[in-house]
BAKOL-169788 format. One record per atom (N, C-alpha, C): residue in three letters; atom name; x, y negated, z. Coordinates in pm, 1 decimal, m for minus. Atoms other than C-alpha are relative to their C-alpha. Last residue first. Layout:
BEGIN
  residuo  atomo        px        py        pz
      Ala     CA         X         Y         Z
...
# end
This chain:
BEGIN
  residuo  atomo        px        py        pz
      Gly      N      61.6    m125.6     m39.4
      Gly     CA   11465.8   m8757.2   10835.3
      Gly      C     m85.5      60.1    m100.5
      Pro      N     m73.6     m98.5     m80.8
      Pro     CA   11541.7   m9118.6   10756.6
      Pro      C     m84.9     124.8      25.2
      Glu      N      50.1     m12.0    m137.1
      Glu     CA   11363.3   m9300.0   10471.5
      Glu      C      78.4     107.5      77.1
      Leu      N     m80.7      80.4     m91.0
      Leu     CA   11565.9   m9391.2   10165.1
      Leu      C     m39.8      13.0     145.3
      Ser      N    m139.9     m44.7       8.0
      Ser     CA   11437.6   m9118.5    9928.8
      Ser      C      91.9     m78.4      94.0
      Pro      N     m26.2    m127.3     m68.0
      Pro     CA   11081.8   m9183.8   10047.4
      Pro      C     146.0      43.8      m1.2
      Val      N     m66.8     m76.6     103.9
      Val     CA   11089.1   m9552.1    9945.2
      Val      C      40.5     132.1      64.6
      Val      N     m47.4    m129.9     m46.1
      Val     CA   10836.4   m9738.6   10159.5
      Val      C      57.2      74.5    m119.4
      Leu      N     m68.6     m69.5     108.6
      Leu     CA   10786.2  m10108.5   10098.3
      Leu      C      60.1     128.5      56.4
      Arg      N      90.6      m7.9     116.0
      Arg     CA   10521.0  m10261.7   10326.3
      Arg      C      62.4      74.2    m116.6
      Gly      N      66.4    m130.0       3.5
      Gly     CA   10716.4  m10187.3   10646.0
      Gly      C     m95.5      17.2    m117.1
      Ser      N     139.4      16.2     m43.1
      Ser     CA   10798.5  m10553.6   10701.0
      Ser      C     m75.3     132.3       4.9
      Ala      N       1.9      53.3    m136.6
      Ala     CA   11174.5  m10493.2   10692.1
      Ala      C    m142.4     m12.0      52.6
      Arg      N     m38.9    m107.5     m92.6
      Arg     CA   11141.5  m10268.4   10386.0
      Arg      C      m6.0     m47.6     144.7
      Gly      N     100.1    m107.4       5.6
      Gly     CA   10945.2  m10528.0   10193.4
      Gly      C      30.9     112.2      96.5
      Ala      N     119.6      46.6     m71.3
      Ala     CA   11168.7  m10815.6   10303.2
      Ala      C    m107.6     108.4       4.0
      Tyr      N     m31.5      12.8    m142.5
      Tyr     CA   11484.9  m10628.7   10198.4
      Tyr      C    m124.8     m38.2      80.1
      Ile      N     m21.8    m135.3     m50.7
      Ile     CA   11338.9  m10520.7    9864.7
      Ile      C      26.6      m4.7     150.3
      Leu      N     130.7     m66.4      m5.6
      Leu     CA   11202.3  m10866.5    9794.2
      Leu      C      12.8     138.5      61.5
      Gln      N      66.5      51.9    m119.1
      Gln     CA   11541.4  m11017.0    9883.5
      Gln      C    m139.0      59.9      17.1
      Glu      N     m68.0     m58.2    m116.0
      Glu     CA   11710.0  m10792.5    9627.4
      Glu      C     m65.4     m45.8     130.5
      Thr      N      41.6    m139.3     m10.4
      Thr     CA   11451.9  m10889.1    9365.7
      Thr      C      63.2      66.5     122.1
      Thr      N     m61.7     m82.0     104.0
      Thr     CA   11513.3  m11256.8    9435.6
      Thr      C     m48.5     143.4      17.1
      Leu      N    m112.9     m85.2     m37.0
      Leu     CA   11263.6  m11442.1    9651.1
      Leu      C      60.9      65.6    m122.6
      Gly      N    m119.9      83.9       6.1
      Gly     CA   11034.3  m11736.3    9571.5
      Gly      C     125.3      76.3      38.1
      Ser      N     m71.5       8.5    m126.8
      Ser     CA   10742.6  m11526.4    9694.1
      Ser      C     115.9     m98.3       0.3
      Arg      N      88.0      24.3    m114.4
      Arg     CA   10478.5  m11553.4    9424.6
      Arg      C      76.9     m28.4     127.7
      Ala      N      63.9     130.8      14.4
      Ala     CA   10725.2  m11591.2    9137.3
      Ala      C     m86.7     m34.3     120.7
      Arg      N    m100.8     104.6     m21.7
      Arg     CA   10942.4  m11299.9    9250.4
      Arg      C     m63.1    m138.8      m4.5
      Leu      N     m38.3      m1.5    m141.0
      Leu     CA   10641.9  m11068.6    9286.8
      Leu      C     101.3    m109.8      31.1
      Asp      N     112.2      53.9     m76.5
      Asp     CA   10510.8  m11171.3    8945.1
      Asp      C      32.4      m5.5     149.5
      Ala      N       1.2     145.0      21.0
      Ala     CA   10853.1  m11115.0    8787.3
      Ala      C    m113.3     m66.1      78.4
      Leu      N    m110.3      55.4     m77.5
      Leu     CA   10872.7  m10766.2    8940.3
      Leu      C       4.5    m152.5     m11.9
      His      N      32.1     m14.1    m142.6
      His     CA   10527.4  m10675.3    8809.2
      His      C     109.4     m62.5      86.4
      Arg      N     106.3      95.6     m30.1
      Arg     CA   10611.1  m10815.6    8463.5
      Arg      C     m38.1       4.6     148.0
      Lys      N     m59.2     134.0      m4.3
      Lys     CA   10943.2  m10628.7    8445.8
      Lys      C    m103.8    m104.7      39.6
      Val      N     m83.6       3.8    m121.1
      Val     CA   10769.6  m10301.8    8535.2
      Val      C      59.2    m139.7      15.2
      Thr      N      95.1      15.5    m110.0
      Thr     CA   10508.2  m10375.5    8267.1
      Thr      C      73.6      m3.0     134.1
      Ser      N      42.0     140.8      m1.9
      Ser     CA   10782.5  m10433.8    8009.8
      Ser      C    m100.1     m26.1     112.4
      Pro      N    m101.4      83.1     m65.5
      Pro     CA   10933.0  m10095.8    8102.2
      Pro      C     m40.3    m148.2       7.3
      Arg      N    m105.5      48.3      89.1
      Arg     CA   10605.1   m9926.5    8005.4
      Arg      C     100.6     m84.3      77.9
      Ile      N      37.1     121.6      71.9
      Ile     CA   10405.6   m9733.6    8264.1
      Ile      C     116.4     m41.2     m90.3
      Gly      N      83.0     m31.6     115.9
      Gly     CA   10411.8   m9384.3    8412.9
      Gly      C     m52.2    m122.4     m73.4
      Val      N     135.1      48.7     m24.7
      Val     CA   10533.0   m9472.9    8762.5
      Val      C     m94.2      31.6    m116.2
      Leu      N      49.9     m50.0    m128.3
      Leu     CA   10851.5   m9266.3    8754.9
      Leu      C    m146.5     m36.8      22.5
      Glu      N      29.0    m142.8      14.6
      Glu     CA   10905.4   m9333.1    8383.3
      Glu      C     m57.1      58.1     128.8
      Ala      N     117.7     m11.7      85.7
      Ala     CA   10877.1   m9708.4    8433.4
      Ala      C     m40.3     145.7     m17.4
      Ala      N     115.4      35.8     m83.7
      Ala     CA   11120.9   m9691.9    8724.4
      Ala      C    m128.5      14.4     m80.2
      Asp      N      27.6    m115.0     m86.7
      Asp     CA   11368.6   m9506.5    8500.6
      Asp      C    m119.6     m27.0      92.3
      Gln      N      44.8    m112.4      82.9
      Gln     CA   11349.4   m9776.2    8231.6
      Gln      C     m37.9     120.2      87.1
      Val      N     137.2      28.7      42.1
      Val     CA   11370.2  m10062.2    8483.0
      Val      C     m55.9     117.7     m78.6
      Ser      N      20.7     m18.6     143.5
      Ser     CA   11679.8   m9911.7    8643.8
      Ser      C    m147.3     m22.4     m34.8
      Gly      N      m1.1     129.3      67.3
      Gly     CA   11754.7  m10055.0    8986.9
      Gly      C     m16.0       9.0    m150.0
      Gly      N    m131.5      61.6      m7.3
      Gly     CA   11855.7   m9724.0    9143.8
      Gly      C      10.1    m131.7     m74.9
      Ala      N     m68.4     m22.2     127.0
      Ala     CA   11545.0   m9541.9    9028.3
      Ala      C     136.7     m67.9      m3.4
      Ala      N     m28.2    m143.7      10.7
      Ala     CA   11418.7   m9517.6    9386.8
      Ala      C      77.9      32.8    m126.0
      Val      N    m104.2     m31.3     m99.0
      Val     CA   11448.3   m9896.9    9416.9
      Val      C      40.5     146.4     m12.0
      Tyr      N    m120.6      70.4      44.5
      Tyr     CA   11253.7   m9956.1    9094.8
      Tyr      C     116.9      31.1      93.6
      Ala      N     m53.7     m81.4     108.5
      Ala     CA   10998.3   m9693.9    9200.3
      Ala      C     129.7     m60.2     m52.8
      Ala      N     m56.2    m121.7     m61.2
      Ala     CA   10948.4   m9879.5    9529.5
      Ala      C      61.7      90.8    m105.9
      Leu      N    m123.6      40.3     m66.9
      Leu     CA   10903.1  m10208.7    9340.7
      Leu      C      67.2     120.6      65.5
      Val      N     m98.3      24.1     106.4
      Val     CA   10650.4  m10040.7    9111.0
      Val      C     133.2     m41.8      61.3
      Asp      N     m37.7    m131.1      53.1
      Asp     CA   10459.6   m9902.8    9410.6
      Asp      C     107.0     m13.5    m108.2
      Met      N     m89.3     m60.2     m98.8
      Met     CA   10465.3  m10248.4    9573.7
      Met      C      45.9     138.3     m44.6
      Gln      N    m127.1      71.8       7.1
      Gln     CA   10321.6  m10401.9    9257.6
      Gln      C     100.7      58.8      98.7
      Arg      N     m66.1     m42.2     123.6
      Arg     CA   10055.0  m10130.4    9248.8
      Arg      C     134.7     m70.5     m14.2
      Gln      N     m62.6    m128.7     m29.4
      Gln     CA    9966.9  m10196.8    9613.5
      Gln      C      75.2      50.2    m123.2
      Thr      N      87.2    m116.3      11.9
      Thr     CA    9903.9  m10556.3    9518.7
      Thr      C      75.0     128.1      35.1
      Ala      N     m62.0     m99.1      87.2
      Ala     CA   10107.7  m10845.5    9651.4
      Ala      C     m89.0     123.8      m2.7
      Arg      N      85.1     m26.8     114.9
      Arg     CA    9863.3  m11088.5    9809.1
      Arg      C      63.4      94.5    m100.4
      Thr      N     101.8     m93.6     m47.6
      Thr     CA   10039.2  m11074.9   10144.2
      Thr      C     m95.8      35.9    m112.6
      Ser      N     139.8      43.3       8.2
      Ser     CA   10330.2  m11231.6    9962.1
      Ser      C     m94.6     107.0      52.3
      Leu      N      69.3     m90.4      89.8
      Leu     CA   10674.9  m11128.7   10080.4
      Leu      C    m147.8     m33.4       4.2
      Ala      N      63.6    m114.3     m66.1
      Ala     CA   10822.0  m11432.8   10248.2
      Ala      C     m68.2      86.0    m104.8
      Gly      N    m100.1     m81.8     m64.9
      Gly     CA   11072.6  m11686.8   10117.4
      Gly      C     m57.6     117.6      76.0
      Arg      N    m118.2     m23.0      82.4
      Arg     CA   10817.3  m11951.2   10035.8
      Arg      C     102.4      80.2      79.8
      Leu      N    m112.1      53.4     m73.7
      Leu     CA   10508.0  m11905.0   10248.5
      Leu      C     124.3      31.5     m81.2
      Tyr      N    m130.2      m4.6      64.5
      Tyr     CA   10179.0  m11852.0   10072.6
      Tyr      C     104.9     m64.2      88.5
      Gly      N     m47.8    m136.2      15.6
      Gly     CA    9847.7  m11757.0   10230.9
      Gly      C     137.1      12.5     m63.8
      Asp      N      56.4    m101.4     m89.8
      Asp     CA    9689.3  m12096.9   10179.2
      Asp      C      55.8     137.8     m32.3
      Arg      N     136.2     m38.8      35.1
      Arg     CA    9924.3  m12321.9    9984.5
      Arg      C     m47.7     107.5      96.5
      Met      N      21.2    m144.0       4.8
      Met     CA   10228.3  m12470.8   10152.7
      Met      C    m145.7      26.9     m34.4
# end
C-alpha cells in the first residue's frame, strides 16, 4: 500500500472538483453529457475525472458513489432528505 492509498476506499486525494463532477454525474442520472452541462465542462473532461477517481481508488463508479455518500464527501442535493 502506498502512502495515503487504500484499494477499495475513496481516495483522500480526490479533489473537490472531482467530487463536484461525481455529484453532477449522479444528479444527471448517470449521463456524462448532462453532468458536463451541469458543471460547465466538456463531456470528455467528465470522463477523465471519473476515470481518475476509479484509477486512484480501484472502485467502480457505482462503488465510488456509495463510498462518497457513506463518507459524507459526496453530497447530491437532489438525493438529500428534507
